[in-house]
N, C-alpha and C positions, 0 to 999 in steps of 0.2 A: 627595778627601774621602770617597768611598765606602769606601776602604780604612781610613781613620781611623775612620769611623763603625762599620764592622764590628768593628774591634779594640776600640773603646770599648764597643760593645754586649756583646761576649763577656765582657770584663773586668767590666763593670757587672752583668750577669746573674749571673756567678759570685759577685761580692761580695754582692749582695742575697741570693742563695741561702744563702750562708754565714752572713750576719747573721740571716736568718729562722730557720735551723736552731738557732741559739743561743737563740732565744726559744721553741722548742718548737712544739707543735701549735697554739698560739694566735697564732702570728705572722701578721700580716695579709697578704693577697694584695698583689701589687705589679705595676704596669704603667705604661707611658707613655701619652700620649693620642694625638697626631697620628702619622701614618705617616711615620717617619723615612727609609724607603726612597725616598721621593719627593725627598729633599733631595740635590741634586747640586752646589750652590754656596751661598755665603753667603746666607741668607734675609733678607728685608727686616725681618721681625718675629719676635721670640721672646717668647712669653707664658708666664709662670711663676706658678702658684698655689702653695699650701702642699703639698697632697696630694690624690689622687683621693678623691672623696666617695662611697664605696661600702663595703659590708661584705664579709664572707667571709674565710676563712683561706687562707694559702699552701698548706696541705695540701689543702684543698678545690679550690683552683685547679689544682693539679697533676693532680688526678684528674678534673677537669671536662671533659666533651665540648665545652663551649662554647669552652674555651681550646685544646683539641686538643694537649695536651702528651704524651698517651699515658702518663700516670703518671710521666713524667720531670720533672726540674727545669726551670725557666725557662732558656732559652738566648738567645744573642744574636739569633738570627733572629726569634724570637717577640717579643723586647723591642723590636727595631727597628720591627716592624709596628704596635706601639701597641695601642690599645683596639680589640678586634674590632668594637665598635659604632660606630667612628669614622665609617663611611660614612653613619650615620643622624644625624650631628650637626646637620643643618639642622632636625631636629625637637626639638632640645634648647633649653630656655630659656637654659641656660648659654652655648651657642654664639651664640645670637642676641644676648645681652647683650654678649659680647666683640666680635662682628661690628659692632655699632652704636657701639663706641668709636671707630671710625675714620671720619672724614669725608674720604674721598680717592677719587679716580677716576683710574686704575683702583684698585679696592679691593685692599689687600694680602692679604686673606684669601680672595680668589677663586681663587687659584692655589696648589696644595699645595706647589709648589716654593719659594714665597715666604715661608712661615711655619712656625714650630714652636710647638705648644701643649703644654706639659708641666707638671711640678711640681717643687718643690724636693726633695721625696722622692717616690718612686713607691709607697711603702707606703700602702695605701688604708684609710681609716676613714670611717664615716658622717659624723662631725664632725671638724673639725681638732683640736678640744680633746681628742678621744679618742686622738690620736697621742702616743706616748711621745716626749718630747724627745730621748731618746738615739737613736731611730731617725732623726730629722731630722738630728741632728748627725753621725751616721755616714755618711749617704747624700748629704747636700748636696754634698760635693766632686764626686760623679759628675755632677750636673747642671751644676755650674760648669765641669767639664771639657768637657761638651757645648757650652757657650757658647764656650769657647776654641777648640774644633775648628771650629764652624760660623761664628763671628764674624758674628752678625747685625748689621743696620744699626741696630736699636734694640731695647730690652728693656722689656716691660711687666710689672711685678711686682704681682700681685694681693694683697690683704690687706697692702699695702705697709708700713703702720705697724709691724706685728709682724715681717714677714718681712725687711724691710731691716735691722732690728737684728740678726737672726740671721746674715744674710749678712755684715754688716759685722764682727761679732765673728769669724767664720770667716776672712774676708779679712785682718783685722789679725793673726790668729794665724799665718798662713802667708805673709804678705808680698804678698798681692794688693791691688789698688787699687780701692777703692770710695769715692767721694766723693758725698754727696748732702745735700740740705738741704730744709727745708720751703719749698714754692714760694710760699705766701702767708702773710703774718704772721698773718692773722686766721683761718686754717684749718689745723688740725693733722693732716689725713689725706691730703694730697697732697704728693708729694715728687718732685724731679727731681735728676739728677746723672749720673755716669758710672761704669760698671763696666768696669775694664780698658780705658778709653778709649771704650767704647760708650755712647752716650746711653741713659739709662734713666729711667723714671718709676715711682713707686710710688703706687698708688691703692687705695681700698677695693675689696673684692670686688664684682663687678657685681651680686651678689645681696644686697648689704647693704641694709638698710631706710633709704633716703636720700630727701631731697627731690628733686623733679624738677630743680631748679636745680643741685643737686650732681652729678646724672648729666650734665647739660649741661656743667658745668665739667670733669668728668673727661674727657668727649669732646674738649673743646677742648684740654686739656693733652696727651692722648695723640696727637691729630692734629698738634699743633704740634711735639711731640717727634719724631714720625715725619717731619715735613717739615723738621726741623732749624731751626725758627724760634725766636726769642727769646720767652719767656713772661714777661709782666709783669703786675703787679696792675692797672696802668692800663687795659689792654685787657680786663680781666675785672671791672671795677668794678660793673657792673649785676648780674652774677650773684653776686658776693661780697656786695653790699648786700642782695639778696633772701635769701641764705642767712642772713646775720646777723639780718635781721628775723624770719625763721621760727624760728631758734633762740632768739631772745630773747622770742618771744611767750609769753604766759602759757598754760600747758597746763591740761588738765582735772585737777581734784582727784579723789581716789578716790571721793568721794561723787558727783561729777558723772558720772564714768564708770559707776558703778553705776546711776544714774538713766538715763543714755543707753542703757545695755544694756536696761533694762526697757522704755523707750519704743520702742526698735527692735523688740524681740520682739513687743510689742503691735501695732505697725504692720504687721509682716510677716504677721500673721494674715489681713489682707485681700488678700494677694497669692497667686497660684496656685502656690506652691512648697511641696510637702508636707514636713513635718518628719519625718525618719526616725530622729533620735537627739537627745536633749536631757537636760539636767540643770538643775534649777531654780536660777536665779540664777547659773549658771555658763556654759552654752553651749546653742545650738540649731544643728542641722545641717539644711540644706534640700537636697532632691534637685532638681537642675535638669533631670533626665531626659535629659541628653545626655552622660553620663559624668562630669560635674562636680558638685561640691557647694559650697554656700555655708555658711560657718560665721559665726555671731555669738557672740563669747565675751567674758566678763569674769570671769576667775578669777585665781588667784595668779600664773600665768605668762603668760597670754595675754589681751590686751585689744584686740579688733580685729573688723573685718569682713574675711573672706578667702575665697578660692576656690582649689580644687585638684581633681585627679581624685578621684572618690568612692572608688575602690579603692586609694588610696595607703596603704601600710603602713609608711612610714618606713624601708624597707630600704636606701634610698640617698637622696642629695640629689635633690629633685624636679627640679633643674636638668638632670639627665642622664637623665631618663626620657622616651623618645620619645613625642611626642603630636602628632596632626595639627594643622596650621594654627597652630603655636605662635607664629610671627612675628606673624600677624594678631591673635592673642589678646593678646600682650604690648603691641601697639600700642593695643588697647582699654584695657588697664589703665593704660598710661602717660598716656592722655588725662585720667584722673581721679586721677592721682597715687597709684595702687596700686603698691607695691613688689613685686618678685619675690625671694623668699627661698629658702633651702634646703628649706623645708617648705611653702611656699605659692606657687602660680603667680601670685597677685596678692593683696596684703594692704594694708589701710589700718589702721594702728595708732592706737588712741585717743590714745596719747601724742603723736601728731603733730597732733592737732586743737586748735583754739582756738575760744573762744566769742565770737561777734560780738554776739549778743543774749542768748539763753537756751538751755537744753538742749532745750526743746521745738522751737524753731526749727531747731537743729542736727539733731535726729532727723528732722524733716520733710525737710530738704535731703538728708540721707544716704540716706533711703529712696527719694527721687526719683532720686538718683544710682544707687542699686542697681538700680532698675527699668530705667533707661536702659542701664546697663552690661550687665545680663543680656540685655536685648533685642539689643544688639550682639553679645554672645557667642553667643546662640542663632542669629543669622544666619550665624555662622561654623560653629558646631557645632549643627545643628538638633536639637531634642528628638525622641526616638523616639516614635512613635505608640502 
C-alpha cells in the first residue's frame, strides 16, 4: 500500500499542479487533511467533505514558509503529509464534531492508522460555494482513486445531499458503482448505501445549523454504519418524531424577531459585558474579556445570538482555527442547543425559536440562558483581569 500511495500522491500532485496552472495566479491552494504516511493497511474509516475551508492561492502556497515548498510546486511527499496543522486538530471545532459522530470503543479516530480525513477536491476555498464546479469535477477522480487503493471499511460523506449527487454522476459516467438511498422517508438529509461495495453514509456537514436531535440521529446512523448494523426507522422513531415536531413548529415572524432583538439588547444592558461594536436595530457585540465575543443580531442576513473569537476575520472556517478547550466549549453550547457553524463557535438562530407564550417571556428565558452559558464558558476560559 505504501508504494501505491506514493505513486498516487506523485500523480495527483502533478495533476493538481497542472490544473492550477491553467487557472493562473488566482488558482486556489490545495492540500489533503490527515497524514496519509500513517496509513499502512485498509483504514476503518474514510471521512470526505467537499473541500478544505481556507483561503489563499496556489502561487502563495508555493512561496510560503509555512508549506516549505521552497518555491517549487506541490509534490507527492508534501501531499501525503497533509495539512501542516493536522497535529493541532484536537483544538479544532471541526475535528471535535467529526470525532463525536462515532459512539464506539475503541474509537476509530484515536489511531491515525485507522482513518483518513480528506475531501472530494483538495482545492481550498473559504466557502464550498466559492469552489468552481469545474475544479471539483476535474479532481474528484483522484479522491475516488484514493478510496480504491485504501479500501476503507466504511465511508462518511459530509454535505451528503449535494456531494453524493456529484459522486453518483461521476460514477455513472465511468462505470463505477454507487448505490444509495434516503435512510428515513421523513428526513431528506441522511443517506446510506455502498460505494464500490464499501458501506457509506451521507450526512449534513457537522457544522450545519441543526437541531440537537438531528445531531443525535447523525451519530446513530454513522455508528451503526461503522458497526455494519441495520438501520431502520423503527429504532429511531423517538428522534424522528422530535425532529418532525421541531420542524413543524410555528417559527417567529419578522416582526417578532425584530421585537425579540430589541428586548434582548435592552436586557443585556444590565449585564457586565461591555459593548464594543453596534449598529442600531441591526447588531451589538459584547466583549466577554476572555478572547471571545457575543453577538446579538437581526439584520438582512443574520438573526441570532452567537459566540466566536473576538479577533475572527473570516479568513477561513472557524471550524479549523485552533483554540484552547474547544471540546469543553462545544459541550457547553450543545447543552443549550447552540449550533457550531463555519463562522460561529456557537449560534442560536432566531429561525429555530418558537413562542410558548409571548416575546417578552422568550427574551427573559434567552437572557437567563445567556448568563448561564457565559458563566460556564468563563469557567473554561476565565476573563483577563
